[in-house]
CHARMM-style PDB file with segment names, atoms N, HN, CA, C and O in Angstrom:
ATOM      1  N   MET     1      16.082   0.357 -12.654  1.00  0.00      PROA
ATOM      2  CA  MET     1      16.025   1.418 -13.790  1.00  0.00      PROA
ATOM      3  C   MET     1      14.623   1.348 -14.320  1.00  0.00      PROA
ATOM      4  O   MET     1      14.054   0.276 -14.526  1.00  0.00      PROA
ATOM      5  N   VAL     2      14.087   2.518 -14.533  1.00  0.00      PROA
ATOM      6  HN  VAL     2      14.549   3.389 -14.366  1.00  0.00      PROA
ATOM      7  CA  VAL     2      12.762   2.685 -15.208  1.00  0.00      PROA
ATOM      8  C   VAL     2      13.020   2.997 -16.689  1.00  0.00      PROA
ATOM      9  O   VAL     2      13.869   3.807 -17.061  1.00  0.00      PROA
ATOM     10  N   ARG     3      12.218   2.288 -17.508  1.00  0.00      PROA
ATOM     11  HN  ARG     3      11.528   1.630 -17.206  1.00  0.00      PROA
ATOM     12  CA  ARG     3      12.397   2.476 -18.980  1.00  0.00      PROA
ATOM     13  C   ARG     3      12.103   3.935 -19.337  1.00  0.00      PROA
ATOM     14  O   ARG     3      11.264   4.631 -18.764  1.00  0.00      PROA
ATOM     15  N   GLU     4      12.861   4.305 -20.312  1.00  0.00      PROA
ATOM     16  HN  GLU     4      13.542   3.740 -20.778  1.00  0.00      PROA
ATOM     17  CA  GLU     4      12.792   5.745 -20.702  1.00  0.00      PROA
ATOM     18  C   GLU     4      11.299   6.177 -20.999  1.00  0.00      PROA
ATOM     19  O   GLU     4      10.911   7.282 -20.617  1.00  0.00      PROA
ATOM     20  N   VAL     5      10.492   5.346 -21.651  1.00  0.00      PROA
ATOM     21  HN  VAL     5      10.807   4.449 -21.961  1.00  0.00      PROA
ATOM     22  CA  VAL     5       9.091   5.762 -22.062  1.00  0.00      PROA
ATOM     23  C   VAL     5       8.306   5.899 -20.840  1.00  0.00      PROA
ATOM     24  O   VAL     5       7.282   6.580 -20.884  1.00  0.00      PROA
ATOM     25  N   GLN     6       8.698   5.275 -19.640  1.00  0.00      PROA
ATOM     26  HN  GLN     6       9.530   4.721 -19.604  1.00  0.00      PROA
ATOM     27  CA  GLN     6       7.906   5.407 -18.450  1.00  0.00      PROA
ATOM     28  C   GLN     6       8.403   6.471 -17.336  1.00  0.00      PROA
ATOM     29  O   GLN     6       7.826   6.631 -16.261  1.00  0.00      PROA
ATOM     30  N   ARG     7       9.483   7.129 -17.720  1.00  0.00      PROA
ATOM     31  HN  ARG     7       9.952   6.999 -18.594  1.00  0.00      PROA
ATOM     32  CA  ARG     7      10.041   8.133 -16.847  1.00  0.00      PROA
ATOM     33  C   ARG     7       9.119   9.345 -16.737  1.00  0.00      PROA
ATOM     34  O   ARG     7       8.336   9.700 -17.618  1.00  0.00      PROA
ATOM     35  N   GLY     8       9.298   9.929 -15.575  1.00  0.00      PROA
ATOM     36  HN  GLY     8       9.934   9.641 -14.859  1.00  0.00      PROA
ATOM     37  CA  GLY     8       8.486  11.231 -15.338  1.00  0.00      PROA
ATOM     38  C   GLY     8       7.187  10.894 -14.740  1.00  0.00      PROA
ATOM     39  O   GLY     8       6.358  11.793 -14.604  1.00  0.00      PROA
ATOM     40  N   ARG     9       6.909   9.635 -14.352  1.00  0.00      PROA
ATOM     41  HN  ARG     9       7.583   8.905 -14.463  1.00  0.00      PROA
ATOM     42  CA  ARG     9       5.605   9.256 -13.758  1.00  0.00      PROA
ATOM     43  C   ARG     9       5.653   8.938 -12.343  1.00  0.00      PROA
ATOM     44  O   ARG     9       4.648   8.502 -11.782  1.00  0.00      PROA
ATOM     45  N   GLY    10       6.842   9.137 -11.667  1.00  0.00      PROA
ATOM     46  HN  GLY    10       7.658   9.491 -12.123  1.00  0.00      PROA
ATOM     47  CA  GLY    10       6.979   8.880 -10.241  1.00  0.00      PROA
ATOM     48  C   GLY    10       7.407   7.510  -9.877  1.00  0.00      PROA
ATOM     49  O   GLY    10       7.648   7.204  -8.710  1.00  0.00      PROA
ATOM     50  N   ILE    11       7.506   6.642 -10.917  1.00  0.00      PROA
ATOM     51  HN  ILE    11       7.310   6.891 -11.865  1.00  0.00      PROA
ATOM     52  CA  ILE    11       7.865   5.243 -10.639  1.00  0.00      PROA
ATOM     53  C   ILE    11       9.209   5.042  -9.916  1.00  0.00      PROA
ATOM     54  O   ILE    11       9.314   4.319  -8.926  1.00  0.00      PROA
ATOM     55  N   GLY    12      10.243   5.730 -10.474  1.00  0.00      PROA
ATOM     56  HN  GLY    12      10.158   6.318 -11.279  1.00  0.00      PROA
ATOM     57  CA  GLY    12      11.557   5.606  -9.867  1.00  0.00      PROA
ATOM     58  C   GLY    12      11.588   6.231  -8.507  1.00  0.00      PROA
ATOM     59  O   GLY    12      12.283   5.695  -7.643  1.00  0.00      PROA
ATOM     60  N   ALA    13      10.875   7.356  -8.221  1.00  0.00      PROA
ATOM     61  HN  ALA    13      10.311   7.791  -8.922  1.00  0.00      PROA
ATOM     62  CA  ALA    13      10.850   7.868  -6.891  1.00  0.00      PROA
ATOM     63  C   ALA    13      10.098   6.925  -5.897  1.00  0.00      PROA
ATOM     64  O   ALA    13      10.463   6.850  -4.723  1.00  0.00      PROA
ATOM     65  N   GLU    14       9.109   6.254  -6.352  1.00  0.00      PROA
ATOM     66  HN  GLU    14       8.813   6.315  -7.306  1.00  0.00      PROA
ATOM     67  CA  GLU    14       8.469   5.312  -5.523  1.00  0.00      PROA
ATOM     68  C   GLU    14       9.349   4.097  -5.172  1.00  0.00      PROA
ATOM     69  O   GLU    14       9.320   3.597  -4.048  1.00  0.00      PROA
ATOM     70  N   MET    15      10.129   3.638  -6.161  1.00  0.00      PROA
ATOM     71  HN  MET    15      10.152   4.044  -7.074  1.00  0.00      PROA
ATOM     72  CA  MET    15      11.097   2.528  -5.998  1.00  0.00      PROA
ATOM     73  C   MET    15      12.158   3.014  -5.007  1.00  0.00      PROA
ATOM     74  O   MET    15      12.533   2.242  -4.124  1.00  0.00      PROA
ATOM     75  N   MET    16      12.640   4.190  -5.095  1.00  0.00      PROA
ATOM     76  HN  MET    16      12.335   4.817  -5.811  1.00  0.00      PROA
ATOM     77  CA  MET    16      13.655   4.623  -4.226  1.00  0.00      PROA
ATOM     78  C   MET    16      13.153   4.876  -2.749  1.00  0.00      PROA
ATOM     79  O   MET    16      13.871   4.637  -1.777  1.00  0.00      PROA
ATOM     80  N   GLU    17      11.943   5.348  -2.655  1.00  0.00      PROA
ATOM     81  HN  GLU    17      11.360   5.541  -3.444  1.00  0.00      PROA
ATOM     82  CA  GLU    17      11.242   5.478  -1.364  1.00  0.00      PROA
ATOM     83  C   GLU    17      11.054   4.108  -0.741  1.00  0.00      PROA
ATOM     84  O   GLU    17      11.228   3.982   0.471  1.00  0.00      PROA
ATOM     85  N   PHE    18      10.720   3.108  -1.474  1.00  0.00      PROA
ATOM     86  HN  PHE    18      10.579   3.211  -2.458  1.00  0.00      PROA
ATOM     87  CA  PHE    18      10.477   1.759  -0.907  1.00  0.00      PROA
ATOM     88  C   PHE    18      11.889   1.243  -0.431  1.00  0.00      PROA
ATOM     89  O   PHE    18      11.990   0.666   0.652  1.00  0.00      PROA
ATOM     90  N   ALA    19      12.915   1.443  -1.200  1.00  0.00      PROA
ATOM     91  HN  ALA    19      12.833   1.912  -2.080  1.00  0.00      PROA
ATOM     92  CA  ALA    19      14.282   0.890  -0.782  1.00  0.00      PROA
ATOM     93  C   ALA    19      14.717   1.657   0.412  1.00  0.00      PROA
ATOM     94  O   ALA    19      15.199   1.035   1.359  1.00  0.00      PROA
ATOM     95  N   THR    20      14.591   2.971   0.461  1.00  0.00      PROA
ATOM     96  HN  THR    20      14.199   3.476  -0.308  1.00  0.00      PROA
ATOM     97  CA  THR    20      15.098   3.706   1.685  1.00  0.00      PROA
ATOM     98  C   THR    20      14.312   3.390   2.899  1.00  0.00      PROA
ATOM     99  O   THR    20      14.875   3.291   3.989  1.00  0.00      PROA
ATOM    100  N   GLU    21      13.063   3.230   2.761  1.00  0.00      PROA
ATOM    101  HN  GLU    21      12.606   3.310   1.875  1.00  0.00      PROA
ATOM    102  CA  GLU    21      12.224   2.874   3.943  1.00  0.00      PROA
ATOM    103  C   GLU    21      12.641   1.482   4.426  1.00  0.00      PROA
ATOM    104  O   GLU    21      12.760   1.276   5.633  1.00  0.00      PROA
ATOM    105  N   ARG    22      12.861   0.544   3.547  1.00  0.00      PROA
ATOM    106  HN  ARG    22      12.764   0.711   2.566  1.00  0.00      PROA
ATOM    107  CA  ARG    22      13.362  -0.828   4.007  1.00  0.00      PROA
ATOM    108  C   ARG    22      14.666  -0.760   4.749  1.00  0.00      PROA
ATOM    109  O   ARG    22      14.895  -1.469   5.729  1.00  0.00      PROA
ATOM    110  N   ALA    23      15.555   0.153   4.232  1.00  0.00      PROA
ATOM    111  HN  ALA    23      15.369   0.729   3.436  1.00  0.00      PROA
ATOM    112  CA  ALA    23      16.890   0.347   4.886  1.00  0.00      PROA
ATOM    113  C   ALA    23      16.711   0.957   6.270  1.00  0.00      PROA
ATOM    114  O   ALA    23      17.304   0.523   7.257  1.00  0.00      PROA
ATOM    115  N   ARG    24      15.847   2.006   6.295  1.00  0.00      PROA
ATOM    116  HN  ARG    24      15.365   2.359   5.493  1.00  0.00      PROA
ATOM    117  CA  ARG    24      15.531   2.583   7.565  1.00  0.00      PROA
ATOM    118  C   ARG    24      14.968   1.512   8.584  1.00  0.00      PROA
ATOM    119  O   ARG    24      15.453   1.434   9.713  1.00  0.00      PROA
ATOM    120  N   GLU    25      14.054   0.780   8.217  1.00  0.00      PROA
ATOM    121  HN  GLU    25      13.661   0.844   7.299  1.00  0.00      PROA
ATOM    122  CA  GLU    25      13.499  -0.283   9.004  1.00  0.00      PROA
ATOM    123  C   GLU    25      14.531  -1.303   9.539  1.00  0.00      PROA
ATOM    124  O   GLU    25      14.453  -1.807  10.659  1.00  0.00      PROA
ATOM    125  N   ALA    26      15.528  -1.568   8.619  1.00  0.00      PROA
ATOM    126  HN  ALA    26      15.591  -1.159   7.709  1.00  0.00      PROA
ATOM    127  CA  ALA    26      16.586  -2.453   9.022  1.00  0.00      PROA
ATOM    128  C   ALA    26      17.627  -1.814   9.928  1.00  0.00      PROA
ATOM    129  O   ALA    26      18.557  -2.513  10.331  1.00  0.00      PROA
ATOM    130  N   GLY    27      17.540  -0.568  10.267  1.00  0.00      PROA
ATOM    131  HN  GLY    27      16.785   0.000   9.939  1.00  0.00      PROA
ATOM    132  CA  GLY    27      18.449   0.079  11.084  1.00  0.00      PROA
ATOM    133  C   GLY    27      19.641   0.609  10.406  1.00  0.00      PROA
ATOM    134  O   GLY    27      20.635   0.921  11.061  1.00  0.00      PROA
ATOM    135  N   CYS    28      19.593   0.729   9.105  1.00  0.00      PROA
ATOM    136  HN  CYS    28      18.785   0.476   8.573  1.00  0.00      PROA
ATOM    137  CA  CYS    28      20.727   1.300   8.371  1.00  0.00      PROA
ATOM    138  C   CYS    28      20.853   2.758   8.668  1.00  0.00      PROA
ATOM    139  O   CYS    28      19.838   3.410   8.915  1.00  0.00      PROA
ATOM    140  N   TYR    29      22.084   3.332   8.658  1.00  0.00      PROA
ATOM    141  HN  TYR    29      22.908   2.802   8.457  1.00  0.00      PROA
ATOM    142  CA  TYR    29      22.279   4.734   9.003  1.00  0.00      PROA
ATOM    143  C   TYR    29      22.492   5.576   7.762  1.00  0.00      PROA
ATOM    144  O   TYR    29      22.539   6.801   7.871  1.00  0.00      PROA
ATOM    145  N   LYS    30      22.630   4.946   6.526  1.00  0.00      PROA
ATOM    146  HN  LYS    30      22.592   3.951   6.438  1.00  0.00      PROA
ATOM    147  CA  LYS    30      22.679   5.665   5.303  1.00  0.00      PROA
ATOM    148  C   LYS    30      22.403   4.758   4.131  1.00  0.00      PROA
ATOM    149  O   LYS    30      22.446   3.533   4.247  1.00  0.00      PROA
ATOM    150  N   VAL    31      22.111   5.389   2.974  1.00  0.00      PROA
ATOM    151  HN  VAL    31      22.076   6.384   2.881  1.00  0.00      PROA
ATOM    152  CA  VAL    31      21.994   4.707   1.727  1.00  0.00      PROA
ATOM    153  C   VAL    31      22.954   5.303   0.779  1.00  0.00      PROA
ATOM    154  O   VAL    31      23.022   6.525   0.648  1.00  0.00      PROA
ATOM    155  N   ALA    32      23.689   4.498   0.122  1.00  0.00      PROA
ATOM    156  HN  ALA    32      23.634   3.505   0.229  1.00  0.00      PROA
ATOM    157  CA  ALA    32      24.700   5.038  -0.845  1.00  0.00      PROA
ATOM    158  C   ALA    32      24.492   4.359  -2.201  1.00  0.00      PROA
ATOM    159  O   ALA    32      24.103   3.193  -2.273  1.00  0.00      PROA
ATOM    160  N   LEU    33      24.755   5.096  -3.251  1.00  0.00      PROA
ATOM    161  HN  LEU    33      25.071   6.043  -3.193  1.00  0.00      PROA
ATOM    162  CA  LEU    33      24.574   4.500  -4.585  1.00  0.00      PROA
ATOM    163  C   LEU    33      25.788   4.979  -5.403  1.00  0.00      PROA
ATOM    164  O   LEU    33      26.491   5.911  -5.015  1.00  0.00      PROA
ATOM    165  N   ASN    34      26.011   4.301  -6.560  1.00  0.00      PROA
ATOM    166  HN  ASN    34      25.440   3.544  -6.876  1.00  0.00      PROA
ATOM    167  CA  ASN    34      26.999   4.607  -7.508  1.00  0.00      PROA
ATOM    168  C   ASN    34      26.288   4.869  -8.828  1.00  0.00      PROA
ATOM    169  O   ASN    34      25.301   4.208  -9.151  1.00  0.00      PROA
ATOM    170  N   SER    35      26.799   5.843  -9.596  1.00  0.00      PROA
ATOM    171  HN  SER    35      27.601   6.379  -9.334  1.00  0.00      PROA
ATOM    172  CA  SER    35      26.260   6.175 -10.973  1.00  0.00      PROA
ATOM    173  C   SER    35      27.413   6.502 -11.827  1.00  0.00      PROA
ATOM    174  O   SER    35      28.366   7.096 -11.323  1.00  0.00      PROA
ATOM    175  N   SER    36      27.422   6.172 -13.072  1.00  0.00      PROA
ATOM    176  HN  SER    36      26.647   5.690 -13.481  1.00  0.00      PROA
ATOM    177  CA  SER    36      28.440   6.531 -14.029  1.00  0.00      PROA
ATOM    178  C   SER    36      28.436   8.110 -14.169  1.00  0.00      PROA
ATOM    179  O   SER    36      27.395   8.766 -14.164  1.00  0.00      PROA
ATOM    180  N   VAL    37      29.653   8.632 -14.289  1.00  0.00      PROA
ATOM    181  HN  VAL    37      30.499   8.098 -14.293  1.00  0.00      PROA
ATOM    182  CA  VAL    37      29.843  10.080 -14.345  1.00  0.00      PROA
ATOM    183  C   VAL    37      28.956  10.737 -15.492  1.00  0.00      PROA
ATOM    184  O   VAL    37      28.567  11.895 -15.338  1.00  0.00      PROA
ATOM    185  N   GLY    38      28.659  10.088 -16.530  1.00  0.00      PROA
ATOM    186  HN  GLY    38      28.975   9.148 -16.654  1.00  0.00      PROA
ATOM    187  CA  GLY    38      27.977  10.708 -17.685  1.00  0.00      PROA
ATOM    188  C   GLY    38      26.468  10.695 -17.519  1.00  0.00      PROA
ATOM    189  O   GLY    38      25.766  11.306 -18.325  1.00  0.00      PROA
ATOM    190  N   ARG    39      25.974  10.060 -16.563  1.00  0.00      PROA
ATOM    191  HN  ARG    39      26.544   9.564 -15.908  1.00  0.00      PROA
ATOM    192  CA  ARG    39      24.469  10.014 -16.377  1.00  0.00      PROA
ATOM    193  C   ARG    39      23.962  11.181 -15.551  1.00  0.00      PROA
ATOM    194  O   ARG    39      23.532  11.071 -14.403  1.00  0.00      PROA
ATOM    195  N   THR    40      24.050  12.287 -16.227  1.00  0.00      PROA
ATOM    196  HN  THR    40      24.399  12.376 -17.160  1.00  0.00      PROA
ATOM    197  CA  THR    40      23.632  13.602 -15.581  1.00  0.00      PROA
ATOM    198  C   THR    40      22.127  13.568 -15.283  1.00  0.00      PROA
ATOM    199  O   THR    40      21.737  14.081 -14.234  1.00  0.00      PROA
ATOM    200  N   GLY    41      21.332  13.052 -16.054  1.00  0.00      PROA
ATOM    201  HN  GLY    41      21.650  12.636 -16.906  1.00  0.00      PROA
ATOM    202  CA  GLY    41      19.877  13.034 -15.739  1.00  0.00      PROA
ATOM    203  C   GLY    41      19.612  12.198 -14.476  1.00  0.00      PROA
ATOM    204  O   GLY    41      18.802  12.614 -13.647  1.00  0.00      PROA
ATOM    205  N   ALA    42      20.278  11.010 -14.291  1.00  0.00      PROA
ATOM    206  HN  ALA    42      20.936  10.672 -14.963  1.00  0.00      PROA
ATOM    207  CA  ALA    42      20.192  10.218 -13.158  1.00  0.00      PROA
ATOM    208  C   ALA    42      20.699  10.973 -11.952  1.00  0.00      PROA
ATOM    209  O   ALA    42      20.097  10.895 -10.880  1.00  0.00      PROA
ATOM    210  N   HSD    43      21.816  11.719 -12.102  1.00  0.00      PROA
ATOM    211  HN  HSD    43      22.304  11.782 -12.973  1.00  0.00      PROA
ATOM    212  CA  HSD    43      22.329  12.495 -10.962  1.00  0.00      PROA
ATOM    213  C   HSD    43      21.251  13.509 -10.434  1.00  0.00      PROA
ATOM    214  O   HSD    43      20.957  13.623  -9.244  1.00  0.00      PROA
ATOM    215  N   ALA    44      20.692  14.239 -11.476  1.00  0.00      PROA
ATOM    216  HN  ALA    44      20.930  14.146 -12.443  1.00  0.00      PROA
ATOM    217  CA  ALA    44      19.685  15.217 -11.050  1.00  0.00      PROA
ATOM    218  C   ALA    44      18.510  14.521 -10.310  1.00  0.00      PROA
ATOM    219  O   ALA    44      17.974  15.043  -9.333  1.00  0.00      PROA
ATOM    220  N   PHE    45      18.147  13.368 -10.797  1.00  0.00      PROA
ATOM    221  HN  PHE    45      18.582  12.943 -11.591  1.00  0.00      PROA
ATOM    222  CA  PHE    45      17.016  12.665 -10.110  1.00  0.00      PROA
ATOM    223  C   PHE    45      17.395  12.338  -8.677  1.00  0.00      PROA
ATOM    224  O   PHE    45      16.612  12.567  -7.755  1.00  0.00      PROA
ATOM    225  N   TYR    46      18.585  11.806  -8.489  1.00  0.00      PROA
ATOM    226  HN  TYR    46      19.221  11.620  -9.238  1.00  0.00      PROA
ATOM    227  CA  TYR    46      18.998  11.500  -7.126  1.00  0.00      PROA
ATOM    228  C   TYR    46      19.052  12.662  -6.215  1.00  0.00      PROA
ATOM    229  O   TYR    46      18.670  12.571  -5.049  1.00  0.00      PROA
ATOM    230  N   GLU    47      19.554  13.832  -6.762  1.00  0.00      PROA
ATOM    231  HN  GLU    47      19.864  13.906  -7.709  1.00  0.00      PROA
ATOM    232  CA  GLU    47      19.608  15.043  -6.044  1.00  0.00      PROA
ATOM    233  C   GLU    47      18.139  15.550  -5.674  1.00  0.00      PROA
ATOM    234  O   GLU    47      17.893  16.041  -4.572  1.00  0.00      PROA
ATOM    235  N   ARG    48      17.285  15.412  -6.572  1.00  0.00      PROA
ATOM    236  HN  ARG    48      17.485  15.013  -7.467  1.00  0.00      PROA
ATOM    237  CA  ARG    48      15.852  15.807  -6.306  1.00  0.00      PROA
ATOM    238  C   ARG    48      15.261  14.983  -5.162  1.00  0.00      PROA
ATOM    239  O   ARG    48      14.342  15.433  -4.477  1.00  0.00      PROA
ATOM    240  N   LEU    49      15.802  13.749  -4.954  1.00  0.00      PROA
ATOM    241  HN  LEU    49      16.548  13.383  -5.510  1.00  0.00      PROA
ATOM    242  CA  LEU    49      15.325  12.889  -3.893  1.00  0.00      PROA
ATOM    243  C   LEU    49      16.020  13.186  -2.606  1.00  0.00      PROA
ATOM    244  O   LEU    49      15.644  12.633  -1.572  1.00  0.00      PROA
ATOM    245  N   GLY    50      17.026  14.041  -2.616  1.00  0.00      PROA
ATOM    246  HN  GLY    50      17.331  14.490  -3.456  1.00  0.00      PROA
ATOM    247  CA  GLY    50      17.725  14.456  -1.335  1.00  0.00      PROA
ATOM    248  C   GLY    50      19.125  13.845  -1.216  1.00  0.00      PROA
ATOM    249  O   GLY    50      19.829  14.085  -0.235  1.00  0.00      PROA
ATOM    250  N   PHE    51      19.516  13.070  -2.197  1.00  0.00      PROA
ATOM    251  HN  PHE    51      18.944  12.875  -2.994  1.00  0.00      PROA
ATOM    252  CA  PHE    51      20.899  12.521  -2.146  1.00  0.00      PROA
ATOM    253  C   PHE    51      21.944  13.589  -2.391  1.00  0.00      PROA
ATOM    254  O   PHE    51      21.733  14.485  -3.208  1.00  0.00      PROA
ATOM    255  N   GLU    52      23.010  13.514  -1.731  1.00  0.00      PROA
ATOM    256  HN  GLU    52      23.182  12.786  -1.067  1.00  0.00      PROA
ATOM    257  CA  GLU    52      24.147  14.465  -1.862  1.00  0.00      PROA
ATOM    258  C   GLU    52      25.282  13.865  -2.490  1.00  0.00      PROA
ATOM    259  O   GLU    52      25.641  12.743  -2.134  1.00  0.00      PROA
ATOM    260  N   ARG    53      25.931  14.540  -3.454  1.00  0.00      PROA
ATOM    261  HN  ARG    53      25.639  15.452  -3.743  1.00  0.00      PROA
ATOM    262  CA  ARG    53      27.162  14.022  -4.096  1.00  0.00      PROA
ATOM    263  C   ARG    53      28.256  13.909  -3.024  1.00  0.00      PROA
ATOM    264  O   ARG    53      28.421  14.744  -2.135  1.00  0.00      PROA
ATOM    265  N   HSD    54      28.967  12.827  -3.188  1.00  0.00      PROA
ATOM    266  HN  HSD    54      28.833  12.148  -3.911  1.00  0.00      PROA
ATOM    267  CA  HSD    54      29.951  12.506  -2.118  1.00  0.00      PROA
ATOM    268  C   HSD    54      31.211  11.765  -2.766  1.00  0.00      PROA
ATOM    269  O   HSD    54      31.102  10.583  -3.090  1.00  0.00      PROA
ATOM    270  N   GLY    55      32.229  12.361  -2.926  1.00  0.00      PROA
ATOM    271  HN  GLY    55      32.317  13.321  -2.663  1.00  0.00      PROA
ATOM    272  CA  GLY    55      33.529  11.795  -3.338  1.00  0.00      PROA
ATOM    273  C   GLY    55      33.508  11.257  -4.776  1.00  0.00      PROA
ATOM    274  O   GLY    55      32.601  11.551  -5.555  1.00  0.00      PROA
ATOM    275  N   SER    56      34.492  10.493  -5.088  1.00  0.00      PROA
ATOM    276  HN  SER    56      35.229  10.255  -4.456  1.00  0.00      PROA
ATOM    277  CA  SER    56      34.686   9.919  -6.390  1.00  0.00      PROA
ATOM    278  C   SER    56      35.041   8.457  -6.188  1.00  0.00      PROA
ATOM    279  O   SER    56      35.562   8.077  -5.139  1.00  0.00      PROA
ATOM    280  N   SER    57      34.761   7.644  -7.186  1.00  0.00      PROA
ATOM    281  HN  SER    57      34.338   7.953  -8.037  1.00  0.00      PROA
ATOM    282  CA  SER    57      35.215   6.294  -7.094  1.00  0.00      PROA
ATOM    283  C   SER    57      36.277   5.949  -8.168  1.00  0.00      PROA
ATOM    284  O   SER    57      36.323   6.578  -9.224  1.00  0.00      PROA
ATOM    285  N   PHE    58      37.089   4.982  -7.892  1.00  0.00      PROA
ATOM    286  HN  PHE    58      37.051   4.471  -7.033  1.00  0.00      PROA
ATOM    287  CA  PHE    58      38.113   4.490  -8.730  1.00  0.00      PROA
ATOM    288  C   PHE    58      38.053   3.079  -8.830  1.00  0.00      PROA
ATOM    289  O   PHE    58      37.551   2.411  -7.925  1.00  0.00      PROA
ATOM    290  N   ARG    59      38.534   2.559  -9.876  1.00  0.00      PROA
ATOM    291  HN  ARG    59      38.941   3.101 -10.611  1.00  0.00      PROA
ATOM    292  CA  ARG    59      38.614   1.066 -10.066  1.00  0.00      PROA
ATOM    293  C   ARG    59      39.816   0.654 -10.707  1.00  0.00      PROA
ATOM    294  O   ARG    59      40.440   1.426 -11.435  1.00  0.00      PROA
ATOM    295  N   LEU    60      40.211  -0.615 -10.464  1.00  0.00      PROA
ATOM    296  HN  LEU    60      39.704  -1.242  -9.872  1.00  0.00      PROA
ATOM    297  CA  LEU    60      41.405  -1.194 -11.098  1.00  0.00      PROA
ATOM    298  C   LEU    60      40.941  -2.605 -11.623  1.00  0.00      PROA
ATOM    299  O   LEU    60      40.826  -3.578 -10.878  1.00  0.00      PROA
ATOM    300  N   PRO    61      40.691  -2.625 -12.947  1.00  0.00      PROA
ATOM    301  CA  PRO    61      40.266  -3.948 -13.560  1.00  0.00      PROA
ATOM    302  C   PRO    61      41.411  -4.995 -13.376  1.00  0.00      PROA
ATOM    303  O   PRO    61      42.567  -4.676 -13.657  1.00  0.00      PROA
ATOM    304  N   LEU    62      41.125  -6.159 -12.940  1.00  0.00      PROA
ATOM    305  HN  LEU    62      40.187  -6.418 -12.712  1.00  0.00      PROA
ATOM    306  CA  LEU    62      42.064  -7.263 -12.756  1.00  0.00      PROA
ATOM    307  C   LEU    62      41.901  -8.486 -13.695  1.00  0.00      PROA
ATOM    308  O   LEU    62      42.717  -9.407 -13.705  1.00  0.00      PROA
ATOM    309  N   GLY    63      40.798  -8.441 -14.485  1.00  0.00      PROA
ATOM    310  HN  GLY    63      40.135  -7.693 -14.476  1.00  0.00      PROA
ATOM    311  CA  GLY    63      40.412  -9.508 -15.307  1.00  0.00      PROA
ATOM    312  C   GLY    63      41.433  -9.882 -16.397  1.00  0.00      PROA
ATOM    313  O   GLY    63      42.465  -9.221 -16.515  1.00  0.00      PROA
ATOM    314  N   PRO    64      41.175 -10.889 -17.163  1.00  0.00      PROA
ATOM    315  CA  PRO    64      42.011 -11.262 -18.255  1.00  0.00      PROA
ATOM    316  C   PRO    64      42.139 -10.205 -19.483  1.00  0.00      PROA
ATOM    317  O   PRO    64      43.094 -10.178 -20.260  1.00  0.00      PROA
ATOM    318  N   ASN    65      41.125  -9.424 -19.522  1.00  0.00      PROA
ATOM    319  HN  ASN    65      40.349  -9.446 -18.892  1.00  0.00      PROA
ATOM    320  CA  ASN    65      41.081  -8.502 -20.641  1.00  0.00      PROA
ATOM    321  C   ASN    65      41.546  -6.978 -20.131  1.00  0.00      PROA
ATOM    322  O   ASN    65      41.420  -5.979 -20.838  1.00  0.00      PROA
ATOM    323  N   SER    66      42.038  -6.975 -18.941  1.00  0.00      PROA
ATOM    324  HN  SER    66      42.140  -7.787 -18.366  1.00  0.00      PROA
ATOM    325  CA  SER    66      42.522  -5.662 -18.465  1.00  0.00      PROA
ATOM    326  C   SER    66      43.823  -5.296 -19.057  1.00  0.00      PROA
ATOM    327  O   SER    66      44.547  -6.137 -19.590  1.00  0.00      PROA
ATOM    328  N   THR    67      44.135  -3.994 -18.964  1.00  0.00      PROA
ATOM    329  HN  THR    67      43.547  -3.311 -18.531  1.00  0.00      PROA
ATOM    330  CA  THR    67      45.438  -3.608 -19.604  1.00  0.00      PROA
ATOM    331  C   THR    67      46.633  -3.695 -18.702  1.00  0.00      PROA
ATOM    332  O   THR    67      47.749  -3.348 -19.088  1.00  0.00      PROA
ATOM    333  N   ARG    68      46.373  -4.204 -17.386  1.00  0.00      PROA
ATOM    334  HN  ARG    68      45.467  -4.486 -17.073  1.00  0.00      PROA
ATOM    335  CA  ARG    68      47.556  -4.403 -16.491  1.00  0.00      PROA
ATOM    336  C   ARG    68      47.821  -5.802 -16.398  1.00  0.00      PROA
ATOM    337  OT1 ARG    68      48.757  -6.208 -15.709  1.00  0.00      PROA
TER     338      ARG     68
END
């Protein structure tokens, strides 16, 4: 994550390009990421980089503080 005061300078895009290039070099066939539903700015950033929205995620907390 890039600090808010540093955003808009291409740092995040460079970081993502570095990561995707390493994945490509390693023979990976895709890069997937998760982001909280309310992070609309982050979602727009990922889409500008070419990521496509795909599905939904669900979770079931099992820890001692869970409601189940």
